[in-house]
Structure formats: C-alpha cells, structure tokens
C-alpha positions as CSV (number, residue, x, y, z in Angstrom):
1,X,3.1,5.5,-9.5
2,X,2.1,5.4,-13.1
3,X,2.2,1.6,-13.1
4,X,-0.3,1.6,-10.3
5,X,-2.5,4.1,-12.1
6,X,-2.9,1.9,-15.1
7,X,-5.7,0.1,-13.4
8,X,-7.5,3.4,-13.0
9,X,-7.2,4.9,-16.5
10,X,-9.5,7.9,-16.8
11,X,-10.1,8.2,-13.1
12,X,-7.7,11.1,-12.6
13,X,-6.8,14.1,-14.7
14,X,-3.3,15.4,-15.3
15,X,-3.3,17.8,-12.4
16,X,-4.6,15.1,-10.0
17,X,-1.9,12.7,-11.3
18,X,0.8,15.2,-10.5
19,X,-0.6,15.6,-7.0
20,X,-0.5,11.9,-6.5
21,X,3.0,11.5,-7.8
22,X,4.3,14.4,-5.6
23,X,2.5,12.8,-2.6
24,X,4.3,9.5,-3.3
25,X,7.6,11.2,-3.8
26,X,7.3,13.1,-0.5
27,X,6.2,10.0,1.3
28,X,9.3,8.1,-0.1
29,X,11.6,11.0,0.9
30,X,10.2,10.8,4.4
31,X,11.0,7.0,4.6
32,X,14.5,7.6,3.3
33,X,15.0,10.5,5.7
34,X,13.9,8.3,8.6
35,X,16.9,6.0,8.0
36,X,14.7,3.0,7.1
37,X,16.6,0.4,5.1
38,X,15.4,-2.4,2.9
39,X,17.2,-5.7,2.6
40,X,16.4,-6.2,-1.0
41,X,15.2,-4.1,-4.0
42,X,12.0,-6.2,-3.8
43,X,11.3,-5.0,-0.3
44,X,11.8,-1.4,-1.3
45,X,9.4,-1.9,-4.2
46,X,6.9,-3.4,-1.9
47,X,7.1,-0.4,0.4
48,X,6.6,2.0,-2.6
49,X,3.6,-0.2,-3.7
50,X,2.0,0.2,-0.3
51,X,2.4,4.0,-0.5
52,X,1.1,4.2,-4.0
53,X,-1.9,2.0,-3.5
54,X,-2.9,3.9,-0.4
55,X,-2.6,7.3,-2.2
56,X,-4.6,6.0,-5.1
57,X,-7.3,4.6,-2.9
58,X,-7.6,7.8,-0.8
59,X,-7.7,9.9,-4.0
60,X,-10.5,7.6,-5.4
61,X,-12.4,8.5,-2.2
62,X,-12.0,12.2,-3.0
63,X,-8.8,13.2,-1.1
64,X,-6.7,15.7,-3.0
65,X,-4.6,17.3,-0.2
66,X,-1.0,16.3,-0.9
67,X,0.0,16.4,2.8
68,X,-2.9,14.2,3.9
69,X,-2.2,11.7,1.0
70,X,1.4,11.6,2.1
71,X,0.6,11.2,5.8
72,X,-2.0,8.5,5.2
73,X,0.4,6.6,3.0
74,X,3.1,6.7,5.6
75,X,0.6,5.5,8.2
76,X,-0.4,2.6,5.9
77,X,3.2,1.6,5.4
78,X,3.9,1.8,9.2
79,X,0.9,-0.4,9.9
80,X,1.9,-2.9,7.3
81,X,5.3,-3.2,9.1
82,X,3.6,-3.8,12.4
83,X,1.6,-6.6,10.8
84,X,4.6,-8.3,9.2
85,X,7.3,-7.6,11.8
86,X,8.5,-10.8,13.6
87,X,7.3,-10.9,17.2
88,X,9.9,-11.6,19.9
89,X,9.3,-14.5,22.2
90,X,9.4,-14.0,25.9
C-alpha cells in the first residue's frame, strides 16, 4: 500500500493511512480465504494493485469506512476479472 501512496504524499494522515492499510489487508485476506489462486507472483501483485488503487481512489473521494473500502476494492477486483477472463466459444 505504501508504494501506491507515494503518489499521494500529504493527502492522508497517519490514522487514515492505517485505515487504508487495514482495508487492503482485509480485502487480501478475503481473496485468500476464497481459495483464489494466482499463476504467478506478478498476477498476485496485480490483484493487490487493483485493491490498493481502488482503496486510495475511494479515500480521496472521502470514504473512510474500512468495511466499505474493503468491499469496494473486492468489487473492483472481481470486475477486473470479468473484463480479462477468457470467454468460452459456443
């Protein structure tokens, strides 16, 4: 998360950063608990980036509720999977 926050230096205070980090950690725990697997470390990092970027964007718009940040990030990740998933041919 801290690497993604570098672009937003000064936008968030220490308490807010803790909230964002915990939201990211909880979102990641949910993905792991779901049994989702990643074929490479790069794919896992990409998933974490999607979560982090969504959380930061939502926080920049004023969202501070950890649960809503987590849920929104998970939704963003799920939607990104729908856009990139291969479609079956009939």
